[in-house]
C-alpha positions in Angstrom: 89.3 94.5 103.7 92.3 96.4 105.2 90.3 99.5 106.4 90.6 98.7 110.2 94.5 98.7 109.8 95.1 101.2 107.2 97.4 103.5 109.3 99.7 100.6 110.1 100.3 99.9 106.4 101.4 103.4 105.8 105.1 103.8 105.2 107.7 105.4 102.6 107.8 101.7 101.2 105.3 99.2 101.6 106.4 95.6 100.8 104.1 92.7 100.1 103.9 89.1 98.6 101.4 89.1 95.6 100.1 85.2 96.0 97.7 85.4 93.0 98.0 85.7 89.2 96.3 88.7 87.8 94.5 87.2 84.8 91.2 86.0 83.3 92.9 83.6 80.8 95.2 80.7 80.9 95.1 76.8 81.7 95.5 75.7 85.4 98.5 74.1 86.4 97.7 70.7 87.8 97.6 71.2 91.5 95.3 71.0 94.7 94.6 74.9 94.8 94.6 77.6 91.8 94.3 81.1 92.4 93.6 84.1 90.0 91.9 87.5 90.0 91.1 89.9 87.4 92.9 93.1 86.8 90.4 95.6 88.5 91.4 93.6 91.8 94.8 95.2 91.9 92.7 98.5 93.1 92.6 97.0 96.6 96.1 96.5 96.6 96.8 99.8 95.4 94.4 101.8 97.7 96.1 99.8 100.6 99.4 101.5 100.0 101.7 98.7 98.5 104.4 100.0 96.4 106.8 96.9 96.0 105.5 93.4 95.3 107.2 90.2 95.2 106.0 87.6 92.7 108.6 84.9 93.4 105.9 82.3 94.9 104.4 79.0 94.2 101.0 80.4 93.1 101.9 83.2 90.5 102.4 80.2 87.7 98.7 78.9 88.6 97.5 79.7 85.1 100.7 78.9 83.5 102.6 81.3 81.1 99.9 83.0 79.8 98.5 84.1 83.3 102.2 84.9 84.5 102.6 87.2 81.7 99.0 88.9 82.2 100.2 89.4 85.8 103.6 91.2 85.0 101.4 93.4 82.7 98.7 94.1 85.0 100.9 94.8 88.0 103.4 97.1 85.9 100.4 98.9 84.4 99.3 99.9 88.1 102.9 101.2 89.0 103.9 98.7 91.2 107.7 97.7 91.7 108.0 94.1 90.8 110.7 92.0 92.3 111.4 88.0 91.7 109.9 87.8 88.3 110.5 88.7 84.7 110.8 87.7 80.9 113.9 85.6 81.8 115.9 84.5 84.6 118.2 87.9 84.4 115.5 90.0 84.8 113.8 87.8 87.5 116.8 88.1 89.5 117.6 91.6 89.0 117.7 94.3 91.6 115.1 96.7 92.0 116.0 99.9 93.9 114.0 102.5 95.5 115.4 105.8 96.6 114.1 107.2 99.7 115.6 109.4 102.5 119.0 109.8 100.5 119.4 106.1 100.6 119.2 103.5 97.6 117.2 100.7 99.0 117.4 97.6 96.9 115.0 94.5 96.6 115.4 91.0 95.5 112.9 88.3 95.5 113.4 84.4 95.4 111.5 81.3 95.8 112.3 77.8 96.7 108.8 76.6 96.1 107.3 74.7 93.1 105.9 74.2 90.5 109.4 74.0 88.5 107.7 75.0 85.5 107.4 78.6 86.7 110.9 79.1 87.6 112.6 81.7 85.1 115.6 80.6 82.9 117.7 82.0 80.3 115.1 83.0 77.7 112.0 81.7 79.6 109.8 83.9 81.7 109.3 82.8 85.3 110.1 83.5 88.8 113.7 83.7 90.6 114.4 80.2 92.0 116.8 80.3 95.0 119.4 78.2 93.3 122.1 78.0 96.1 124.8 77.7 93.3 124.3 80.9 92.2 122.7 82.8 95.3 125.6 84.4 96.7 126.7 85.7 93.3 123.6 87.1 92.6 122.8 89.0 95.9 126.5 90.3 96.0 126.4 91.9 92.9 123.0 93.4 93.9 124.5 94.7 97.1 127.4 96.7 95.1 124.5 98.6 93.5 122.5 99.8 96.6 122.9 101.2 100.0 120.7 98.9 102.0 119.5 95.2 100.8 116.1 93.8 101.2 116.1 90.1 100.2 112.6 88.2 100.4 112.2 84.4 100.4 109.0 82.4 99.6 109.8 79.1 100.9 109.2 76.5 104.0 107.0 73.9 105.2 103.6 74.9 105.4 102.2 75.5 108.9 105.5 74.6 110.4 106.1 76.5 113.8 109.8 76.3 112.9 111.9 77.3 109.7 113.3 74.3 107.6 116.7 73.7 106.6 116.5 75.5 103.4 115.1 78.5 105.1 117.9 78.5 107.6 120.5 78.1 104.9 119.0 80.7 102.7 119.0 83.5 105.4 122.5 82.9 106.3 123.7 82.6 102.6 121.7 86.2 101.9 123.3 87.7 105.0 126.8 86.6 104.1 126.4 88.0 100.6 125.0 91.3 101.7 121.5 91.4 102.8 120.5 93.9 105.5 117.3 92.2 106.1 115.5 88.8 105.0 111.9 88.6 104.6 110.1 85.3 104.5 106.5 84.6 103.8 105.4 81.4 102.9 104.6 78.8 105.6 101.1 80.5 106.5 101.8 80.8 110.2 104.4 82.9 112.2 108.1 81.7 112.9 110.9 82.8 115.1 112.9 85.9 114.0 116.6 85.3 113.9 119.5 87.4 114.4 122.7 86.5 112.2 125.8 88.6 112.2 123.7 91.6 113.5 120.8 91.4 110.5 117.4 90.4 111.2 115.9 87.4 109.3 112.2 87.1 109.5 111.4 83.6 108.6 107.7 83.9 108.2 105.3 86.8 108.4 102.6 84.5 108.0 99.3 85.2 106.1 97.9 88.6 105.5 95.0 89.0 103.2 94.7 85.2 102.7 91.6 83.3 104.0 92.2 80.0 105.4 90.0 77.5 107.5 92.7 76.6 109.5 93.0 78.5 112.9 96.7 78.3 113.1 96.8 80.9 110.3 94.6 83.5 111.6 97.1 85.3 113.9 99.6 87.5 111.6 101.8 90.6 111.8 102.8 93.8 110.0 106.8 94.4 110.1 107.2 98.1 110.5 110.9 98.4 109.7 113.1 101.5 110.2 115.9 101.7 107.9 119.1 103.9 108.1 122.5 104.3 106.5 123.7 101.6 109.2 121.0 99.2 108.3 117.8 98.1 110.2 117.6 100.3 113.1 114.2 98.9 114.5 111.4 96.6 113.7 107.9 96.9 115.3 105.6 94.1 114.8 102.0 94.9 115.0 99.8 92.0 115.6 96.9 91.4 113.3 94.0 89.2 113.2 93.0 87.8 109.8 89.5 87.6 110.7 88.4 85.7 107.6 89.6 88.5 105.1 88.3 91.4 107.5 91.6 92.3 108.7 91.8 94.0 112.3 94.2 94.6 115.2 94.7 91.5 117.3 93.2 91.2 120.8 95.8 91.6 123.8 95.9 88.2 124.5 96.4 87.3 120.6 99.2 89.6 120.5 100.8 87.7 123.4 100.5 84.5 120.9 102.2 86.7 118.3 105.1 87.6 120.3 105.6 84.0 121.6 105.8 82.8 117.8 108.3 85.5 116.8 110.3 85.3 119.9 110.9 81.3 119.7 114.6 82.1 119.5 114.5 84.6 122.2 115.5 87.2 119.9 113.0 89.8 120.8 113.4 89.3 124.4 117.0 89.7 124.1 117.2 92.8 122.0 114.1 94.9 123.2 115.9 97.9 121.7 115.5 96.7 118.4 112.5 94.5 118.4 109.0 95.3 119.6 105.6 93.7 119.5 103.0 96.4 119.9 101.0 95.8 123.1 103.4 93.4 124.6 106.2 94.2 127.2 108.6 91.7 127.2 110.3 90.5 130.4 113.8 92.2 130.9 116.5 89.2 130.1 118.6 88.6 133.1 122.3 89.7 132.9 
């Protein structure tokens, strides 16, 4: 399903959000939509090149604790680095580090989404919840143990064109505590990129390999992020057409739609040296 965009998924580190329990067992959590897939399905994710997977999301508990624990086991067996989940709260909130190019690049994952039963607690498996009473301390401690820190958030209002108050607050708290970039990915649609204290906050990357009947979710993007010792040097957004699960590069007119969505706050237009959307030449801002 990713063959047509394989070149743009290549990277030293490839991060994604795994929105599906990997299990054949468990009882359905009462909700509208429940997902799961057998362990063999992870080969698709592996072959696509993903190396770091966030599990802190609202579907990872779709088949309860049994399905969640099966997912941890399956994902680890395939060699992925997991963020945002663990056997207790301390493990779910713990820093994961990738050493690349002489840098220690740290990853944390959080969710502000339900079900509450899936949130990790002391002595209880689950995912890292974005508890604002603890967030600054957790992120600040992690920042001490890496050169660059990537913080992921699964939260927001579904299909909303703008980030909600929780997303906005999370981004500011994360950057204040030491995040070099914040990656968001729950509302199923693209949302504007923000720049806070010089640090990029991507409120929503939209869907990726996630089939939806709503046409608003079809356009998405790959964020190709260049990191260096001084932080995020640049981000190139590659417009992608979800194409009902057969991903392909977006048509030129759709690339403009992607640009407009990401540039809702004017950040891409104001900083063309740091942010680009492939195939789009933004207007030069007036002095």
